[in-house]
Structures are given as C-alpha cells and as structure tokens.
N, CA, C and O atoms as CSV, one atom per row, in Angstrom:
chain,resi,resn,atom,element,x,y,z
A,1,UNK,N,N,250.801,9.399,-120.263
A,1,UNK,CA,C,250.231,9.997,-119.100
A,1,UNK,C,C,249.719,11.093,-119.013
A,1,UNK,O,O,250.109,11.969,-119.785
A,2,UNK,N,N,248.906,11.322,-118.251
A,2,UNK,CA,C,247.967,12.480,-118.295
A,2,UNK,C,C,248.369,13.786,-117.558
A,2,UNK,O,O,249.005,13.600,-116.520
A,3,UNK,N,N,248.134,14.978,-117.879
A,3,UNK,CA,C,248.466,15.834,-117.410
A,3,UNK,C,C,247.869,16.315,-116.164
A,3,UNK,O,O,246.722,15.944,-115.918
A,4,UNK,N,N,248.618,17.267,-115.145
A,4,UNK,CA,C,247.884,17.390,-113.930
A,4,UNK,C,C,246.262,17.812,-114.059
A,4,UNK,O,O,245.434,17.293,-113.310
A,5,UNK,N,N,245.883,18.804,-115.080
A,5,UNK,CA,C,244.746,19.423,-115.050
A,5,UNK,C,C,243.962,18.547,-115.882
A,5,UNK,O,O,243.134,19.031,-116.654
A,6,UNK,N,N,244.193,16.947,-115.775
A,6,UNK,CA,C,243.262,15.851,-116.198
A,6,UNK,C,C,242.550,15.263,-115.003
A,6,UNK,O,O,243.078,15.067,-113.909
A,7,UNK,N,N,241.666,15.079,-115.230
A,7,UNK,CA,C,241.061,14.332,-113.592
A,7,UNK,C,C,240.464,13.005,-114.391
A,7,UNK,O,O,240.012,13.155,-115.526
A,8,UNK,N,N,240.477,11.901,-113.854
A,8,UNK,CA,C,239.809,10.719,-114.246
A,8,UNK,C,C,239.104,9.744,-113.122
A,8,UNK,O,O,239.572,9.885,-111.992
A,9,UNK,N,N,238.014,8.743,-113.267
A,9,UNK,CA,C,238.099,7.792,-112.517
A,9,UNK,C,C,237.854,6.224,-113.581
A,9,UNK,O,O,237.842,5.974,-114.786
A,10,UNK,N,N,237.721,5.609,-112.553
A,10,UNK,CA,C,237.536,3.847,-113.523
A,10,UNK,C,C,235.903,3.655,-113.056
A,10,UNK,O,O,235.148,3.773,-112.091
A,11,UNK,N,N,235.951,3.246,-114.572
A,11,UNK,CA,C,234.538,2.686,-114.492
A,11,UNK,C,C,234.372,1.110,-115.028
A,11,UNK,O,O,234.306,0.743,-116.201
A,12,UNK,N,N,234.328,0.330,-113.887
A,12,UNK,CA,C,234.161,-1.149,-114.337
A,12,UNK,C,C,232.635,-1.701,-114.371
A,12,UNK,O,O,231.941,-1.664,-113.355
A,13,UNK,N,N,232.150,-2.223,-115.626
A,13,UNK,CA,C,231.163,-2.648,-115.645
A,13,UNK,C,C,230.668,-3.288,-117.082
A,13,UNK,O,O,231.488,-4.018,-117.641
A,14,UNK,N,N,229.655,-3.121,-117.597
A,14,UNK,CA,C,228.810,-3.468,-118.572
A,14,UNK,C,C,229.458,-2.989,-119.864
A,14,UNK,O,O,230.172,-1.995,-119.728
A,15,UNK,N,N,229.348,-3.524,-121.160
A,15,UNK,CA,C,229.500,-2.918,-122.549
A,15,UNK,C,C,228.538,-2.051,-122.954
A,15,UNK,O,O,228.703,-1.227,-123.854
A,16,UNK,N,N,227.215,-2.248,-122.125
A,16,UNK,CA,C,225.966,-1.640,-123.050
A,16,UNK,C,C,226.162,0.018,-123.245
A,16,UNK,O,O,226.178,0.826,-122.317
A,17,UNK,N,N,226.280,0.275,-124.413
A,17,UNK,CA,C,227.002,1.525,-124.393
A,17,UNK,C,C,225.477,2.378,-123.969
A,17,UNK,O,O,225.638,3.579,-123.752
A,18,UNK,N,N,224.527,2.027,-123.884
A,18,UNK,CA,C,223.058,2.753,-123.136
A,18,UNK,C,C,223.612,3.457,-121.814
A,18,UNK,O,O,223.308,4.623,-121.564
A,19,UNK,N,N,224.484,2.661,-120.933
A,19,UNK,CA,C,225.084,3.224,-119.548
A,19,UNK,C,C,226.269,4.160,-119.606
A,19,UNK,O,O,226.552,4.868,-118.640
A,20,UNK,N,N,226.959,4.171,-120.721
A,20,UNK,CA,C,228.240,4.965,-120.516
A,20,UNK,C,C,227.938,6.123,-120.521
A,20,UNK,O,O,228.918,6.680,-120.025
A,21,UNK,N,N,227.010,7.070,-120.826
A,21,UNK,CA,C,226.974,8.451,-120.725
A,21,UNK,C,C,226.294,8.496,-119.159
A,21,UNK,O,O,226.927,9.225,-118.395
A,22,UNK,N,N,225.230,7.898,-118.631
A,22,UNK,CA,C,224.956,8.016,-117.328
A,22,UNK,C,C,226.005,7.875,-116.039
A,22,UNK,O,O,225.851,8.454,-114.964
A,23,UNK,N,N,227.095,6.987,-116.377
A,23,UNK,CA,C,227.825,6.449,-115.817
A,23,UNK,C,C,229.042,7.551,-115.534
A,23,UNK,O,O,229.612,7.620,-114.445
A,24,UNK,N,N,229.426,8.587,-116.920
A,24,UNK,CA,C,230.221,9.912,-116.861
A,24,UNK,C,C,229.613,10.704,-116.192
A,24,UNK,O,O,230.272,11.299,-115.338
A,25,UNK,N,N,228.569,10.927,-116.279
A,25,UNK,CA,C,228.052,12.164,-116.027
A,25,UNK,C,C,227.989,12.040,-114.505
A,25,UNK,O,O,228.203,13.013,-113.782
A,26,UNK,N,N,227.654,10.673,-113.969
A,26,UNK,CA,C,227.852,10.118,-112.237
A,26,UNK,C,C,229.359,10.662,-111.695
A,26,UNK,O,O,229.585,11.136,-110.581
A,27,UNK,N,N,230.244,10.479,-112.701
A,27,UNK,CA,C,231.730,10.303,-111.961
A,27,UNK,C,C,231.995,12.028,-112.248
A,27,UNK,O,O,232.798,12.594,-111.506
A,28,UNK,N,N,231.436,12.669,-113.123
A,28,UNK,CA,C,231.631,14.239,-113.321
A,28,UNK,C,C,231.147,15.060,-112.050
A,28,UNK,O,O,231.683,16.086,-111.631
A,29,UNK,N,N,229.987,14.396,-111.490
A,29,UNK,CA,C,228.978,14.918,-110.512
A,29,UNK,C,C,229.649,14.767,-108.859
A,29,UNK,O,O,229.958,15.523,-107.938
A,30,UNK,N,N,229.646,13.252,-109.160
A,30,UNK,CA,C,230.422,12.802,-107.933
A,30,UNK,C,C,231.765,13.420,-107.412
A,30,UNK,O,O,232.021,13.835,-106.282
A,31,UNK,N,N,232.429,13.380,-108.353
A,31,UNK,CA,C,233.961,13.524,-108.064
A,31,UNK,C,C,234.894,14.620,-108.994
A,31,UNK,O,O,236.110,14.786,-108.899
A,32,UNK,N,N,234.129,15.180,-109.741
A,32,UNK,CA,C,234.607,16.239,-110.662
A,32,UNK,C,C,235.342,15.937,-111.746
A,32,UNK,O,O,235.667,16.797,-112.564
A,33,UNK,N,N,235.721,14.483,-111.862
A,33,UNK,CA,C,236.516,13.740,-112.991
A,33,UNK,C,C,235.980,14.081,-114.580
A,33,UNK,O,O,234.823,13.850,-114.932
A,34,UNK,N,N,236.485,14.368,-115.017
A,34,UNK,CA,C,236.593,14.581,-116.570
A,34,UNK,C,C,236.101,13.721,-117.297
A,34,UNK,O,O,235.069,13.787,-117.964
A,35,UNK,N,N,236.895,12.814,-117.176
A,35,UNK,CA,C,236.858,11.437,-117.861
A,35,UNK,C,C,236.864,9.894,-117.270
A,35,UNK,O,O,237.532,9.543,-116.298
A,36,UNK,N,N,236.029,9.075,-118.010
A,36,UNK,CA,C,236.199,7.772,-117.165
A,36,UNK,C,C,237.265,7.145,-117.788
A,36,UNK,O,O,237.500,7.464,-118.954
A,37,UNK,N,N,237.923,6.357,-117.268
A,37,UNK,CA,C,238.750,5.149,-117.673
A,37,UNK,C,C,237.606,4.070,-117.952
A,37,UNK,O,O,237.048,3.732,-116.908
A,38,UNK,N,N,237.174,3.517,-118.968
A,38,UNK,CA,C,236.103,2.680,-119.093
A,38,UNK,C,C,236.286,1.249,-119.309
A,38,UNK,O,O,236.503,0.841,-120.450
A,39,UNK,N,N,236.208,0.339,-118.183
A,39,UNK,CA,C,236.529,-1.217,-118.309
A,39,UNK,C,C,235.803,-1.942,-118.603
A,39,UNK,O,O,235.293,-1.652,-117.521
A,40,UNK,N,N,235.078,-2.770,-119.064
A,40,UNK,CA,C,233.914,-3.372,-119.720
A,40,UNK,C,C,234.142,-5.045,-120.192
A,40,UNK,O,O,235.143,-5.452,-120.782
A,41,UNK,N,N,233.229,-5.701,-119.873
A,41,UNK,CA,C,232.868,-6.820,-120.436
A,41,UNK,C,C,231.070,-7.302,-119.988
A,41,UNK,O,O,230.321,-7.171,-119.020
A,42,UNK,N,N,231.029,-7.813,-121.160
A,42,UNK,CA,C,229.510,-8.383,-120.969
A,42,UNK,C,C,228.847,-8.842,-119.938
A,42,UNK,O,O,228.952,-10.068,-119.932
A,43,UNK,N,N,227.991,-8.324,-118.751
A,43,UNK,CA,C,227.580,-9.040,-117.883
A,43,UNK,C,C,228.558,-8.929,-116.949
A,43,UNK,O,O,228.306,-9.557,-115.921
A,44,UNK,N,N,229.655,-8.303,-116.959
A,44,UNK,CA,C,230.854,-8.103,-115.846
A,44,UNK,C,C,230.145,-8.261,-114.795
A,44,UNK,O,O,230.061,-9.482,-114.664
A,45,UNK,N,N,229.474,-7.665,-113.801
A,45,UNK,CA,C,229.483,-7.983,-112.291
A,45,UNK,C,C,228.723,-9.553,-112.283
A,45,UNK,O,O,228.898,-10.286,-111.310
A,46,UNK,N,N,228.064,-9.895,-113.185
A,46,UNK,CA,C,227.618,-11.180,-113.201
A,46,UNK,C,C,228.893,-12.374,-112.927
A,46,UNK,O,O,228.942,-13.282,-112.097
A,47,UNK,N,N,230.020,-11.892,-114.145
A,47,UNK,CA,C,230.790,-13.006,-114.070
A,47,UNK,C,C,232.236,-12.927,-112.446
A,47,UNK,O,O,233.115,-13.735,-112.147
A,48,UNK,N,N,231.935,-11.921,-111.962
A,48,UNK,CA,C,233.078,-11.549,-110.783
A,48,UNK,C,C,231.955,-12.158,-109.590
A,48,UNK,O,O,232.548,-12.201,-108.512
A,49,UNK,N,N,230.768,-12.557,-109.481
A,49,UNK,CA,C,229.982,-12.931,-108.512
A,49,UNK,C,C,229.951,-14.221,-108.412
A,49,UNK,O,O,229.517,-14.678,-107.355
A,50,UNK,N,N,230.370,-15.094,-109.404
A,50,UNK,CA,C,230.358,-16.386,-109.402
A,50,UNK,C,C,231.211,-16.931,-108.353
A,50,UNK,O,O,232.244,-16.328,-108.059
A,51,UNK,N,N,230.860,-18.088,-107.714
A,51,UNK,CA,C,231.646,-18.664,-106.472
A,51,UNK,C,C,233.094,-18.885,-106.556
A,51,UNK,O,O,233.830,-18.861,-105.569
A,52,UNK,N,N,233.592,-19.160,-108.094
A,52,UNK,CA,C,234.921,-19.157,-108.601
A,52,UNK,C,C,235.131,-18.384,-110.038
A,52,UNK,O,O,235.239,-18.896,-111.153
A,53,UNK,N,N,235.156,-16.919,-109.651
A,53,UNK,CA,C,235.236,-16.293,-110.939
A,53,UNK,C,C,236.777,-16.825,-111.820
A,53,UNK,O,O,237.791,-17.445,-111.499
A,54,UNK,N,N,236.374,-16.332,-112.775
A,54,UNK,CA,C,237.928,-16.904,-113.869
A,54,UNK,C,C,238.912,-15.979,-113.383
A,54,UNK,O,O,238.830,-14.751,-113.387
A,55,UNK,N,N,240.069,-16.867,-112.868
A,55,UNK,CA,C,241.313,-16.132,-112.453
A,55,UNK,C,C,241.809,-15.131,-113.527
A,55,UNK,O,O,242.288,-14.074,-113.117
A,56,UNK,N,N,241.738,-15.370,-114.941
A,56,UNK,CA,C,242.343,-14.728,-115.859
A,56,UNK,C,C,241.699,-13.442,-115.667
A,56,UNK,O,O,242.223,-12.398,-115.278
A,57,UNK,N,N,240.256,-13.699,-116.055
A,57,UNK,CA,C,239.429,-12.499,-116.029
A,57,UNK,C,C,239.919,-11.252,-114.834
A,57,UNK,O,O,240.081,-10.088,-115.201
A,58,UNK,N,N,240.079,-11.594,-113.680
A,58,UNK,CA,C,240.326,-11.260,-112.660
A,58,UNK,C,C,241.379,-10.348,-112.722
A,58,UNK,O,O,241.311,-9.128,-112.576
A,59,UNK,N,N,242.668,-11.255,-113.023
A,59,UNK,CA,C,243.973,-10.616,-113.241
A,59,UNK,C,C,244.029,-9.300,-114.696
A,59,UNK,O,O,244.731,-8.292,-114.616
A,60,UNK,N,N,243.103,-9.638,-115.971
A,60,UNK,CA,C,242.916,-8.769,-116.672
A,60,UNK,C,C,242.440,-7.516,-116.216
A,60,UNK,O,O,242.866,-6.467,-116.700
A,61,UNK,N,N,241.701,-7.545,-115.438
A,61,UNK,CA,C,240.814,-6.705,-115.008
A,61,UNK,C,C,241.438,-5.724,-114.397
A,61,UNK,O,O,241.514,-4.559,-114.788
A,62,UNK,N,N,242.079,-6.376,-113.029
A,62,UNK,CA,C,243.102,-5.700,-112.317
A,62,UNK,C,C,244.246,-5.203,-112.989
A,62,UNK,O,O,244.902,-4.640,-112.114
A,63,UNK,N,N,244.740,-5.124,-113.892
A,63,UNK,CA,C,245.940,-5.062,-115.077
A,63,UNK,C,C,245.312,-3.670,-115.204
A,63,UNK,O,O,245.698,-2.621,-114.687
A,64,UNK,N,N,244.323,-3.873,-115.956
A,64,UNK,CA,C,243.508,-2.740,-116.478
A,64,UNK,C,C,243.456,-1.124,-115.493
A,64,UNK,O,O,244.035,-0.088,-115.819
A,65,UNK,N,N,242.695,-1.308,-114.406
A,65,UNK,CA,C,242.736,-0.893,-113.048
A,65,UNK,C,C,243.933,-0.295,-112.919
A,65,UNK,O,O,244.086,0.909,-113.127
A,66,UNK,N,N,244.878,-1.095,-112.564
A,66,UNK,CA,C,246.230,-0.472,-112.253
A,66,UNK,C,C,246.415,0.632,-113.136
A,66,UNK,O,O,246.645,1.749,-112.673
A,67,UNK,N,N,246.333,0.413,-114.455
A,67,UNK,CA,C,247.119,1.399,-115.383
A,67,UNK,C,C,246.158,2.627,-115.370
A,67,UNK,O,O,246.608,3.610,-115.958
A,68,UNK,N,N,244.959,2.756,-114.832
A,68,UNK,CA,C,244.014,3.465,-114.757
A,68,UNK,C,C,244.649,4.538,-113.629
A,68,UNK,O,O,244.870,5.730,-113.843
A,69,UNK,N,N,244.850,3.920,-112.559
A,69,UNK,CA,C,244.966,4.349,-111.050
A,69,UNK,C,C,246.469,5.319,-111.331
A,69,UNK,O,O,246.615,6.532,-111.182
A,70,UNK,N,N,247.504,4.253,-111.798
A,70,UNK,CA,C,248.970,4.608,-111.966
A,70,UNK,C,C,249.227,5.545,-112.873
A,70,UNK,O,O,250.094,6.378,-112.605
A,71,UNK,N,N,248.501,5.606,-114.181
A,71,UNK,CA,C,249.088,6.322,-115.077
A,71,UNK,C,C,248.040,7.602,-115.210
A,71,UNK,O,O,248.515,8.725,-115.377
A,72,UNK,N,N,246.704,7.422,-115.137
A,72,UNK,CA,C,245.779,8.652,-115.213
A,72,UNK,C,C,245.269,9.241,-113.856
A,72,UNK,O,O,244.425,10.128,-113.735
A,73,UNK,N,N,246.228,8.302,-112.423
A,73,UNK,CA,C,245.745,8.819,-111.134
A,73,UNK,C,C,244.563,8.856,-110.980
A,73,UNK,O,O,244.000,9.771,-110.377
A,74,UNK,N,N,243.850,7.650,-111.611
A,74,UNK,CA,C,242.289,8.145,-110.772
A,74,UNK,C,C,242.264,7.673,-109.368
A,74,UNK,O,O,243.230,6.984,-109.043
A,75,UNK,N,N,241.310,7.913,-108.416
A,75,UNK,CA,C,241.062,8.171,-106.915
A,75,UNK,C,C,240.070,7.378,-106.981
A,75,UNK,O,O,240.078,6.696,-105.956
A,76,UNK,N,N,239.035,7.046,-107.788
A,76,UNK,CA,C,238.083,6.099,-107.407
A,76,UNK,C,C,237.611,5.210,-108.450
A,76,UNK,O,O,237.853,5.568,-109.602
A,77,UNK,N,N,236.797,3.795,-108.225
A,77,UNK,CA,C,235.882,3.384,-109.045
A,77,UNK,C,C,235.042,2.995,-108.961
A,77,UNK,O,O,234.833,2.180,-108.062
A,78,UNK,N,N,233.938,3.407,-109.978
A,78,UNK,CA,C,232.756,2.839,-110.029
A,78,UNK,C,C,232.471,1.526,-110.580
A,78,UNK,O,O,232.964,1.180,-111.653
A,79,UNK,N,N,231.594,0.675,-109.810
A,79,UNK,CA,C,231.426,-0.892,-110.278
A,79,UNK,C,C,229.802,-0.630,-110.442
A,79,UNK,O,O,229.047,-0.304,-109.526
A,80,UNK,N,N,229.474,-0.830,-111.698
A,80,UNK,CA,C,228.004,-0.694,-112.452
A,80,UNK,C,C,227.729,-2.142,-112.917
A,80,UNK,O,O,228.528,-3.047,-113.161
A,81,UNK,N,N,226.092,-2.106,-112.985
A,81,UNK,CA,C,225.281,-2.937,-113.285
A,81,UNK,C,C,224.243,-2.249,-113.847
A,81,UNK,O,O,224.090,-1.059,-113.573
A,82,UNK,N,N,223.424,-2.885,-114.677
A,82,UNK,CA,C,222.009,-2.256,-115.289
A,82,UNK,C,C,221.121,-3.222,-115.469
A,82,UNK,O,O,221.430,-4.401,-115.642
A,83,UNK,N,N,219.584,-2.636,-115.428
A,83,UNK,CA,C,218.574,-3.439,-115.944
A,83,UNK,C,C,218.501,-3.864,-117.456
A,83,UNK,O,O,218.961,-3.249,-118.418
A,84,UNK,N,N,217.894,-4.926,-117.446
A,84,UNK,CA,C,217.854,-5.221,-119.248
A,84,UNK,C,C,219.317,-5.545,-119.394
A,84,UNK,O,O,219.841,-4.820,-120.239
A,85,UNK,N,N,220.151,-6.416,-118.831
A,85,UNK,CA,C,221.457,-6.595,-119.104
A,85,UNK,C,C,221.460,-7.941,-119.834
A,85,UNK,O,O,220.997,-8.961,-119.324
A,86,UNK,N,N,222.028,-7.886,-121.104
A,86,UNK,CA,C,221.917,-9.428,-121.969
A,86,UNK,C,C,222.866,-10.542,-121.625
A,86,UNK,O,O,222.845,-11.753,-121.843
A,87,UNK,N,N,224.045,-9.409,-120.767
A,87,UNK,CA,C,225.310,-10.574,-120.505
A,87,UNK,C,C,225.022,-11.340,-119.032
A,87,UNK,O,O,225.427,-12.399,-118.553
A,88,UNK,N,N,224.064,-10.212,-118.523
A,88,UNK,CA,C,223.808,-10.817,-116.482
A,88,UNK,C,C,222.034,-10.558,-116.691
A,88,UNK,O,O,221.472,-9.533,-116.304
A,89,UNK,N,N,221.415,-11.574,-117.296
A,89,UNK,CA,C,220.054,-11.609,-117.076
A,89,UNK,C,C,219.415,-11.920,-116.368
A,89,UNK,O,O,218.706,-12.915,-116.523
A,90,UNK,N,N,219.414,-11.073,-115.138
A,90,UNK,CA,C,218.678,-11.670,-113.813
A,90,UNK,C,C,217.947,-10.423,-113.203
A,90,UNK,O,O,217.843,-9.260,-113.592
A,91,UNK,N,N,217.459,-11.128,-112.051
A,91,UNK,CA,C,216.511,-9.981,-111.854
A,91,UNK,C,C,217.422,-8.550,-110.898
A,91,UNK,O,O,218.635,-8.656,-110.716
A,92,UNK,N,N,216.739,-7.451,-110.435
A,92,UNK,CA,C,217.028,-6.368,-110.186
A,92,UNK,C,C,217.854,-7.001,-108.702
A,92,UNK,O,O,219.031,-6.769,-108.425
A,93,UNK,N,N,217.182,-7.588,-108.120
A,93,UNK,CA,C,217.609,-7.960,-106.612
A,93,UNK,C,C,219.074,-8.744,-106.648
A,93,UNK,O,O,220.035,-8.483,-105.923
A,94,UNK,N,N,219.006,-9.726,-107.629
A,94,UNK,CA,C,220.361,-10.475,-107.815
A,94,UNK,C,C,221.394,-9.702,-108.601
A,94,UNK,O,O,222.609,-9.883,-108.515
A,95,UNK,N,N,220.728,-8.731,-109.456
A,95,UNK,CA,C,221.820,-7.852,-110.131
A,95,UNK,C,C,222.490,-7.004,-108.994
A,95,UNK,O,O,223.717,-7.091,-108.979
A,96,UNK,N,N,221.911,-6.186,-108.022
A,96,UNK,CA,C,222.260,-5.620,-106.970
A,96,UNK,C,C,223.264,-6.015,-106.428
A,96,UNK,O,O,224.332,-5.410,-106.333
A,97,UNK,N,N,222.896,-7.453,-105.882
A,97,UNK,CA,C,223.989,-8.383,-104.989
A,97,UNK,C,C,225.057,-8.517,-106.100
A,97,UNK,O,O,225.991,-7.733,-105.932
A,98,UNK,N,N,225.123,-9.015,-106.789
A,98,UNK,CA,C,226.243,-9.083,-107.925
A,98,UNK,C,C,227.199,-7.724,-107.757
A,98,UNK,O,O,228.315,-7.844,-107.251
A,99,UNK,N,N,226.720,-6.453,-108.197
A,99,UNK,CA,C,227.338,-5.311,-108.103
A,99,UNK,C,C,227.930,-5.353,-106.339
A,99,UNK,O,O,229.061,-4.870,-106.300
A,100,UNK,N,N,227.693,-5.570,-105.664
A,100,UNK,CA,C,228.133,-5.209,-104.175
A,100,UNK,C,C,229.302,-6.263,-104.318
A,100,UNK,O,O,230.513,-6.042,-104.276
A,101,UNK,N,N,228.559,-7.616,-104.518
A,101,UNK,CA,C,229.849,-8.715,-104.589
A,101,UNK,C,C,230.858,-8.407,-105.060
A,101,UNK,O,O,231.824,-8.502,-104.304
A,102,UNK,N,N,231.186,-7.784,-106.836
A,102,UNK,CA,C,232.032,-7.294,-107.443
A,102,UNK,C,C,232.699,-5.928,-106.511
A,102,UNK,O,O,233.908,-5.771,-106.340
A,103,UNK,N,N,232.051,-5.374,-106.185
A,103,UNK,CA,C,232.916,-4.263,-105.504
A,103,UNK,C,C,233.169,-4.211,-104.112
A,103,UNK,O,O,233.366,-3.170,-103.485
A,104,UNK,N,N,233.159,-5.646,-103.522
A,104,UNK,CA,C,233.927,-6.091,-102.189
A,104,UNK,C,C,235.158,-6.457,-102.860
A,104,UNK,O,O,236.202,-6.026,-102.370
A,105,UNK,N,N,235.215,-7.253,-104.005
A,105,UNK,CA,C,236.265,-7.999,-104.419
A,105,UNK,C,C,237.563,-6.601,-104.954
A,105,UNK,O,O,238.770,-6.423,-104.793
A,106,UNK,N,N,236.549,-5.951,-105.559
A,106,UNK,CA,C,237.873,-4.330,-105.848
A,106,UNK,C,C,238.287,-4.024,-105.082
A,106,UNK,O,O,239.494,-3.785,-105.109
A,107,UNK,N,N,237.382,-3.806,-103.691
A,107,UNK,CA,C,238.002,-2.995,-102.658
A,107,UNK,C,C,239.301,-3.893,-101.856
A,107,UNK,O,O,240.038,-3.400,-101.001
A,108,UNK,N,N,239.368,-5.257,-102.339
A,108,UNK,CA,C,240.239,-6.197,-101.733
A,108,UNK,C,C,241.475,-6.002,-102.381
A,108,UNK,O,O,242.553,-5.818,-101.818
A,109,UNK,N,N,241.235,-6.059,-103.755
A,109,UNK,CA,C,242.409,-5.992,-104.934
A,109,UNK,C,C,243.339,-4.756,-104.552
A,109,UNK,O,O,244.542,-4.745,-104.293
A,110,UNK,N,N,242.208,-3.487,-104.607
A,110,UNK,CA,C,242.528,-2.126,-104.544
A,110,UNK,C,C,242.258,-1.442,-103.075
A,110,UNK,O,O,241.590,-0.420,-103.233
A,111,UNK,N,N,242.536,-1.659,-101.847
A,111,UNK,CA,C,242.154,-1.346,-100.635
A,111,UNK,C,C,242.553,0.046,-100.393
A,111,UNK,O,O,242.381,0.420,-99.233
A,112,UNK,N,N,243.164,1.108,-101.411
A,112,UNK,CA,C,243.360,2.089,-100.716
A,112,UNK,C,C,242.927,3.344,-101.893
A,112,UNK,O,O,243.458,4.429,-102.132
A,113,UNK,N,N,241.854,2.733,-102.422
A,113,UNK,CA,C,241.031,3.296,-103.325
A,113,UNK,C,C,239.560,3.281,-103.243
A,113,UNK,O,O,239.049,2.164,-103.322
A,114,UNK,N,N,238.772,4.296,-103.100
A,114,UNK,CA,C,237.105,4.444,-103.172
A,114,UNK,C,C,236.764,3.950,-104.118
A,114,UNK,O,O,237.046,4.262,-105.275
A,115,UNK,N,N,235.873,2.811,-103.602
A,115,UNK,CA,C,234.937,2.019,-104.794
A,115,UNK,C,C,233.217,2.200,-104.528
A,115,UNK,O,O,232.700,1.880,-103.458
A,116,UNK,N,N,232.671,2.598,-105.345
A,116,UNK,CA,C,231.209,3.050,-105.676
A,116,UNK,C,C,230.678,1.901,-106.312
A,116,UNK,O,O,231.237,1.434,-107.305
A,117,UNK,N,N,229.495,1.326,-105.760
A,117,UNK,CA,C,228.783,0.470,-106.763
A,117,UNK,C,C,227.496,1.283,-106.872
A,117,UNK,O,O,227.110,2.155,-106.094
A,118,UNK,N,N,226.790,0.750,-108.195
A,118,UNK,CA,C,225.613,1.598,-108.540
A,118,UNK,C,C,225.240,0.861,-109.512
A,118,UNK,O,O,225.927,0.121,-110.216
A,119,UNK,N,N,223.614,1.172,-109.560
A,119,UNK,CA,C,222.898,0.519,-110.614
A,119,UNK,C,C,222.442,1.336,-111.238
A,119,UNK,O,O,222.190,2.427,-110.727
A,120,UNK,N,N,222.136,1.018,-112.824
A,120,UNK,CA,C,221.626,2.173,-113.381
A,120,UNK,C,C,220.350,1.471,-114.061
A,120,UNK,O,O,220.544,0.370,-114.577
A,121,UNK,N,N,218.906,2.090,-114.103
A,121,UNK,CA,C,217.787,1.655,-114.604
A,121,UNK,C,C,217.153,2.756,-115.374
A,121,UNK,O,O,217.318,3.908,-114.974
A,122,UNK,N,N,216.472,2.530,-116.397
A,122,UNK,CA,C,215.511,3.407,-116.889
A,122,UNK,C,C,214.221,3.606,-116.286
A,122,UNK,O,O,213.513,2.653,-115.959
A,123,UNK,N,N,213.745,5.324,-116.058
A,123,UNK,CA,C,213.229,5.969,-115.267
A,123,UNK,C,C,212.316,6.738,-116.617
A,123,UNK,O,O,212.828,7.339,-117.562
A,124,UNK,N,N,211.235,6.572,-116.443
A,124,UNK,CA,C,210.288,7.761,-117.435
A,124,UNK,C,C,211.362,8.219,-118.978
A,124,UNK,O,O,211.480,9.342,-119.468
A,125,UNK,N,N,211.937,7.073,-119.389
A,125,UNK,CA,C,212.965,7.106,-121.062
A,125,UNK,C,C,214.338,7.610,-120.334
A,125,UNK,O,O,215.269,7.291,-121.072
A,126,UNK,N,N,214.779,8.224,-119.254
A,126,UNK,CA,C,216.075,8.232,-119.026
A,126,UNK,C,C,216.744,7.273,-117.889
A,126,UNK,O,O,216.195,6.787,-116.901
A,127,UNK,N,N,217.931,7.163,-118.272
A,127,UNK,CA,C,218.685,6.401,-117.450
A,127,UNK,C,C,219.633,6.956,-116.363
A,127,UNK,O,O,220.638,7.648,-116.528
A,128,UNK,N,N,219.111,6.516,-115.261
A,128,UNK,CA,C,219.248,7.024,-113.827
A,128,UNK,C,C,220.652,5.892,-113.274
A,128,UNK,O,O,220.707,4.690,-113.533
A,129,UNK,N,N,221.753,6.742,-112.420
A,129,UNK,CA,C,221.940,5.961,-111.683
A,129,UNK,C,C,222.049,5.859,-110.263
A,129,UNK,O,O,222.372,6.925,-109.740
A,130,UNK,N,N,221.885,4.933,-109.504
A,130,UNK,CA,C,221.544,4.883,-108.262
A,130,UNK,C,C,222.821,4.038,-107.714
A,130,UNK,O,O,223.383,3.094,-108.268
A,131,UNK,N,N,223.140,4.701,-106.357
A,131,UNK,CA,C,224.289,4.353,-105.634
A,131,UNK,C,C,223.744,3.462,-104.792
A,131,UNK,O,O,222.672,3.591,-104.202
A,132,UNK,N,N,224.699,2.301,-104.725
A,132,UNK,CA,C,223.890,1.495,-103.368
A,132,UNK,C,C,224.769,1.036,-102.201
A,132,UNK,O,O,224.263,0.471,-101.231
C-alpha cells in the first residue's frame, strides 16, 4: 500500500523500453505523479483494437489496473502507442486509431477514471509524447 505522499498514475502500453521514460516524464508534468504503474504487453493497443480482443487479456489488464487504482490510488490512465513498434507494426494513422480505441475501452471499464491517449514518436533524436 502506498503512503499518502506517494503519487501514481497508470501507464498502459507497449513493452518497448525506449518509451518508458517519456511516459513517466509525461505523468510527472501532466499529473504531478511521481511513479507510473506500468502495465505492458508487446503491441498492446494493436491487440485491444481487434474486433474481438482476447477476453483473458482484457481481464488480466483490468485486474492490474484495478490494483493500481485501488492500492496506489492512481487517478489517471495513460494509454500509449509509439512509432517503430515491433508488436504493432502499422502506420502512424492506424496506430493512433488503435490507441484511441483502446482508450475508449479503458474508459468503459473504468468510467470514473480519466484516460489519456498518447502517441510517442522520435523527433530530432528525442522521444516526444503527443496527446491525442
């Protein structure tokens, strides 16, 4: 259980380590949250944007998010995708669509929590988080 001085947000996205720090920095700037509870799967938004996403995967993700919300008192969920994704190798346009669809699903599952869809891309050698 976290102490009252700890602040968390929930990061839901790809396993790619290149985007973890930019997401953590985004959470700090956007919410003042010190720690991201990071829930990952290779190409996560691609898996959830399918017409019939795997029920086990949805249940597993929902359970992990529930722990973050209840035990760490996270108030926000960031759903991310990124360019050059090995697990969801699609165009930027389709990837952003997948992110929005996954964010909508998270909003349905957790209607009392703010969900923020973001896309991360490399600009001039630096990973940048773009709110969608």
